[in-house]
PDB file of N, CA, C and O in Angstrom:
ATOM      1  N   SER A   1     166.484 -81.446  19.474  1.00  0.00           N
ATOM      2  CA  SER A   1     166.097 -81.890  20.811  1.00  0.00           C
ATOM      3  C   SER A   1     164.625 -82.283  20.838  1.00  0.00           C
ATOM      4  O   SER A   1     163.869 -81.972  19.918  1.00  0.00           O
ATOM      5  N   ILE A   2     164.236 -82.960  21.893  1.00  0.00           N
ATOM      6  CA  ILE A   2     162.846 -83.403  22.013  1.00  0.00           C
ATOM      7  C   ILE A   2     161.910 -82.202  22.123  1.00  0.00           C
ATOM      8  O   ILE A   2     160.804 -82.213  21.583  1.00  0.00           O
ATOM      9  N   ALA A   3     162.368 -81.160  22.832  1.00  0.00           N
ATOM     10  CA  ALA A   3     161.527 -79.971  22.995  1.00  0.00           C
ATOM     11  C   ALA A   3     161.185 -79.366  21.638  1.00  0.00           C
ATOM     12  O   ALA A   3     160.045 -78.966  21.401  1.00  0.00           O
ATOM     13  N   LEU A   4     162.171 -79.300  20.753  1.00  0.00           N
ATOM     14  CA  LEU A   4     161.926 -78.738  19.421  1.00  0.00           C
ATOM     15  C   LEU A   4     160.924 -79.585  18.655  1.00  0.00           C
ATOM     16  O   LEU A   4     160.062 -79.053  17.955  1.00  0.00           O
ATOM     17  N   LEU A   5     161.035 -80.905  18.786  1.00  0.00           N
ATOM     18  CA  LEU A   5     160.094 -81.790  18.097  1.00  0.00           C
ATOM     19  C   LEU A   5     158.680 -81.565  18.618  1.00  0.00           C
ATOM     20  O   LEU A   5     157.719 -81.551  17.849  1.00  0.00           O
ATOM     21  N   GLN A   6     158.564 -81.391  19.927  1.00  0.00           N
ATOM     22  CA  GLN A   6     157.243 -81.172  20.513  1.00  0.00           C
ATOM     23  C   GLN A   6     156.646 -79.855  20.042  1.00  0.00           C
ATOM     24  O   GLN A   6     155.449 -79.768  19.765  1.00  0.00           O
ATOM     25  N   ILE A   7     157.495 -78.824  19.953  1.00  0.00           N
ATOM     26  CA  ILE A   7     157.023 -77.524  19.477  1.00  0.00           C
ATOM     27  C   ILE A   7     156.581 -77.637  18.027  1.00  0.00           C
ATOM     28  O   ILE A   7     155.540 -77.101  17.647  1.00  0.00           O
ATOM     29  N   ALA A   8     157.371 -78.335  17.216  1.00  0.00           N
ATOM     30  CA  ALA A   8     157.034 -78.505  15.802  1.00  0.00           C
ATOM     31  C   ALA A   8     155.719 -79.262  15.653  1.00  0.00           C
ATOM     32  O   ALA A   8     154.893 -78.924  14.804  1.00  0.00           O
ATOM     33  N   GLN A   9     155.526 -80.296  16.490  1.00  0.00           N
ATOM     34  CA  GLN A   9     154.302 -81.083  16.412  1.00  0.00           C
ATOM     35  C   GLN A   9     153.096 -80.245  16.815  1.00  0.00           C
ATOM     36  O   GLN A   9     152.042 -80.318  16.183  1.00  0.00           O
ATOM     37  N   ALA A  10     153.255 -79.446  17.871  1.00  0.00           N
ATOM     38  CA  ALA A  10     152.162 -78.591  18.326  1.00  0.00           C
ATOM     39  C   ALA A  10     151.808 -77.584  17.236  1.00  0.00           C
ATOM     40  O   ALA A  10     150.636 -77.282  17.009  1.00  0.00           O
ATOM     41  N   HIS A  11     152.835 -77.070  16.567  1.00  0.00           N
ATOM     42  CA  HIS A  11     152.611 -76.106  15.483  1.00  0.00           C
ATOM     43  C   HIS A  11     151.858 -76.781  14.338  1.00  0.00           C
ATOM     44  O   HIS A  11     150.934 -76.198  13.770  1.00  0.00           O
ATOM     45  N   ALA A  12     152.250 -77.997  14.003  1.00  0.00           N
ATOM     46  CA  ALA A  12     151.588 -78.739  12.928  1.00  0.00           C
ATOM     47  C   ALA A  12     150.125 -78.985  13.298  1.00  0.00           C
ATOM     48  O   ALA A  12     149.243 -78.884  12.445  1.00  0.00           O
ATOM     49  N   ASN A  13     149.869 -79.304  14.558  1.00  0.00           N
ATOM     50  CA  ASN A  13     148.496 -79.538  15.001  1.00  0.00           C
ATOM     51  C   ASN A  13     147.667 -78.263  14.863  1.00  0.00           C
ATOM     52  O   ASN A  13     146.514 -78.302  14.432  1.00  0.00           O
ATOM     53  N   GLU A  14     148.273 -77.128  15.237  1.00  0.00           N
ATOM     54  CA  GLU A  14     147.579 -75.848  15.125  1.00  0.00           C
ATOM     55  C   GLU A  14     147.250 -75.539  13.672  1.00  0.00           C
ATOM     56  O   GLU A  14     146.145 -75.098  13.358  1.00  0.00           O
ATOM     57  N   MET A  15     148.216 -75.773  12.788  1.00  0.00           N
ATOM     58  CA  MET A  15     148.013 -75.496  11.367  1.00  0.00           C
ATOM     59  C   MET A  15     146.896 -76.380  10.808  1.00  0.00           C
ATOM     60  O   MET A  15     146.081 -75.927  10.004  1.00  0.00           O
ATOM     61  N   GLY A  16     146.864 -77.643  11.238  1.00  0.00           N
ATOM     62  CA  GLY A  16     145.829 -78.559  10.775  1.00  0.00           C
ATOM     63  C   GLY A  16     144.451 -78.097  11.221  1.00  0.00           C
ATOM     64  O   GLY A  16     143.490 -78.153  10.454  1.00  0.00           O
ATOM     65  N   ALA A  17     144.361 -77.640  12.464  1.00  0.00           N
ATOM     66  CA  ALA A  17     143.080 -77.169  12.982  1.00  0.00           C
ATOM     67  C   ALA A  17     142.642 -75.906  12.248  1.00  0.00           C
ATOM     68  O   ALA A  17     141.464 -75.742  11.931  1.00  0.00           O
ATOM     69  N   ALA A  18     143.591 -75.018  11.980  1.00  0.00           N
ATOM     70  CA  ALA A  18     143.271 -73.778  11.267  1.00  0.00           C
ATOM     71  C   ALA A  18     142.798 -74.096   9.853  1.00  0.00           C
ATOM     72  O   ALA A  18     141.840 -73.501   9.360  1.00  0.00           O
ATOM     73  N   GLN A  19     143.483 -75.047   9.202  1.00  0.00           N
ATOM     74  CA  GLN A  19     143.104 -75.412   7.838  1.00  0.00           C
ATOM     75  C   GLN A  19     141.701 -76.011   7.828  1.00  0.00           C
ATOM     76  O   GLN A  19     140.916 -75.763   6.913  1.00  0.00           O
ATOM     77  N   HIS A  20     141.392 -76.806   8.861  1.00  0.00           N
ATOM     78  CA  HIS A  20     140.072 -77.416   8.955  1.00  0.00           C
ATOM     79  C   HIS A  20     138.998 -76.331   9.075  1.00  0.00           C
ATOM     80  O   HIS A  20     137.948 -76.415   8.438  1.00  0.00           O
ATOM     81  N   ARG A  21     139.270 -75.307   9.901  1.00  0.00           N
ATOM     82  CA  ARG A  21     138.309 -74.211  10.065  1.00  0.00           C
ATOM     83  C   ARG A  21     138.127 -73.463   8.755  1.00  0.00           C
ATOM     84  O   ARG A  21     137.007 -73.115   8.381  1.00  0.00           O
ATOM     85  N   ILE A  22     139.238 -73.215   8.055  1.00  0.00           N
ATOM     86  CA  ILE A  22     139.162 -72.511   6.768  1.00  0.00           C
ATOM     87  C   ILE A  22     138.324 -73.325   5.787  1.00  0.00           C
ATOM     88  O   ILE A  22     137.499 -72.773   5.059  1.00  0.00           O
ATOM     89  N   ASN A  23     138.539 -74.644   5.773  1.00  0.00           N
ATOM     90  CA  ASN A  23     137.781 -75.508   4.864  1.00  0.00           C
ATOM     91  C   ASN A  23     136.289 -75.434   5.168  1.00  0.00           C
ATOM     92  O   ASN A  23     135.467 -75.382   4.254  1.00  0.00           O
ATOM     93  N   GLU A  24     135.940 -75.429   6.459  1.00  0.00           N
ATOM     94  CA  GLU A  24     134.525 -75.355   6.834  1.00  0.00           C
ATOM     95  C   GLU A  24     133.915 -74.033   6.378  1.00  0.00           C
ATOM     96  O   GLU A  24     132.792 -74.001   5.874  1.00  0.00           O
ATOM     97  N   ILE A  25     134.662 -72.942   6.558  1.00  0.00           N
ATOM     98  CA  ILE A  25     134.161 -71.627   6.135  1.00  0.00           C
ATOM     99  C   ILE A  25     133.976 -71.610   4.625  1.00  0.00           C
ATOM    100  O   ILE A  25     132.970 -71.106   4.124  1.00  0.00           O
ATOM    101  N   ASN A  26     134.949 -72.163   3.895  1.00  0.00           N
ATOM    102  CA  ASN A  26     134.856 -72.205   2.437  1.00  0.00           C
ATOM    103  C   ASN A  26     133.627 -72.995   2.004  1.00  0.00           C
ATOM    104  O   ASN A  26     132.931 -72.606   1.065  1.00  0.00           O
ATOM    105  N   GLN A  27     133.363 -74.098   2.684  1.00  0.00           N
ATOM    106  CA  GLN A  27     132.194 -74.920   2.351  1.00  0.00           C
ATOM    107  C   GLN A  27     130.919 -74.100   2.506  1.00  0.00           C
ATOM    108  O   GLN A  27     130.028 -74.156   1.659  1.00  0.00           O
ATOM    109  N   ARG A  28     130.838 -73.325   3.611  1.00  0.00           N
ATOM    110  CA  ARG A  28     129.644 -72.524   3.862  1.00  0.00           C
ATOM    111  C   ARG A  28     129.494 -71.437   2.813  1.00  0.00           C
ATOM    112  O   ARG A  28     128.388 -71.165   2.345  1.00  0.00           O
ATOM    113  N   VAL A  29     130.612 -70.812   2.441  1.00  0.00           N
ATOM    114  CA  VAL A  29     130.574 -69.745   1.433  1.00  0.00           C
ATOM    115  C   VAL A  29     130.120 -70.319   0.096  1.00  0.00           C
ATOM    116  O   VAL A  29     129.279 -69.736  -0.588  1.00  0.00           O
ATOM    117  N   LEU A  30     130.689 -71.472  -0.271  1.00  0.00           N
ATOM    118  CA  LEU A  30     130.319 -72.093  -1.545  1.00  0.00           C
ATOM    119  C   LEU A  30     128.859 -72.515  -1.536  1.00  0.00           C
ATOM    120  O   LEU A  30     128.163 -72.360  -2.539  1.00  0.00           O
ATOM    121  N   ALA A  31     128.390 -73.046  -0.418  1.00  0.00           N
ATOM    122  CA  ALA A  31     126.996 -73.472  -0.323  1.00  0.00           C
ATOM    123  C   ALA A  31     126.074 -72.260  -0.459  1.00  0.00           C
ATOM    124  O   ALA A  31     125.028 -72.339  -1.104  1.00  0.00           O
ATOM    125  N   GLY A  32     126.467 -71.138   0.153  1.00  0.00           N
ATOM    126  CA  GLY A  32     125.652 -69.933   0.067  1.00  0.00           C
ATOM    127  C   GLY A  32     125.668 -69.355  -1.339  1.00  0.00           C
ATOM    128  O   GLY A  32     124.656 -68.836  -1.809  1.00  0.00           O
ATOM    129  N   ALA A  33     126.812 -69.443  -2.016  1.00  0.00           N
ATOM    130  CA  ALA A  33     126.943 -68.859  -3.353  1.00  0.00           C
ATOM    131  C   ALA A  33     126.180 -69.670  -4.393  1.00  0.00           C
ATOM    132  O   ALA A  33     125.755 -69.137  -5.418  1.00  0.00           O
ATOM    133  N   SER A  34     126.009 -70.964  -4.124  1.00  0.00           N
ATOM    134  CA  SER A  34     125.371 -71.830  -5.125  1.00  0.00           C
ATOM    135  C   SER A  34     123.851 -71.729  -5.090  1.00  0.00           C
ATOM    136  O   SER A  34     123.175 -72.223  -5.993  1.00  0.00           O
ATOM    137  N   ARG A  35     123.307 -71.087  -4.045  1.00  0.00           N
ATOM    138  CA  ARG A  35     121.849 -70.988  -3.953  1.00  0.00           C
ATOM    139  C   ARG A  35     121.300 -69.949  -4.905  1.00  0.00           C
ATOM    140  O   ARG A  35     120.089 -69.737  -4.956  1.00  0.00           O
TER     141      ARG A  35
END
C-alpha cells in the first residue's frame, strides 16, 4: 500500500541522516587522532 511505501521512505530518510551524522563524527575522530 501507499502508506507502507511512505513509512519505508521515511525510514530510509532517517537512516541516511543517521549515517551522515556518524560519518561526521568519524571525520572528527580521525582528524583528532591524526594530530
